[in-house]
Steps between C-alpha positions, in 0.01 A plus 500: 500500500186699575371435147538124538327511835205692363463290186220252494604135472590402141344215317846352431502144620194377680542701822311819581708564806659837578875505533641509850740772605793259482405391147468864390838583654661201322340604171609868533842455660587160361667220688879514555716221629657591833254784560228485762239771481512715811842368596704591191798297391558216744574136514197304391420168659607203286240358267311190597703295249827599670358431846382158390840429349680591819254288699583212265872546579426505871287183470779325314752608761273371776457169316877458477532575871229247576675233297830581680325478838345163405844371400652619825213345695559162327869520592412572863257209508765268357750620761242455775425141389871418494547641849199311627650175365829584666326561834319168474828322428666668797211394722534140387876511561448647845244232586745227389779650705272523804390139456864390481584696812209341688606154386852563630363597837514877472163651590446832328169679445457798276269781611172510309352806324180489708 
C-alpha cells in the first residue's frame, strides 16, 4: 500500500491523478461482495437496480389501490345520486299528501329547517 501511495501517477489513461486511499485499498485488498471495509462481513445495502425494482412494485401496488379507490368512489357517487332522487320523490309525495289534507280541511304545517 505504501508503495502505491508513494508512486508517481502513471501515464496509463489520460489522467495524471494520484490514487486516493480508497482506490489504493480496493486495488490491494480487492473488492468482495458482502464485505465492507472497516466493518467486515455484513449485510450490504441493495444495489440501485434492486431498489428501483422494488420502487416499481410499490408504484404498481399504489396504482392498483388508486384504481380500486376510484371504482369505490364511483359506486358511492352512484348510490348518492340514487338516494338524492329518492329524497326528491319522497318530498314530492309529501307535498301531494299535504295538499290533499289541506283540500279536505285538515290544516297541517311542517316545521321548516330554518
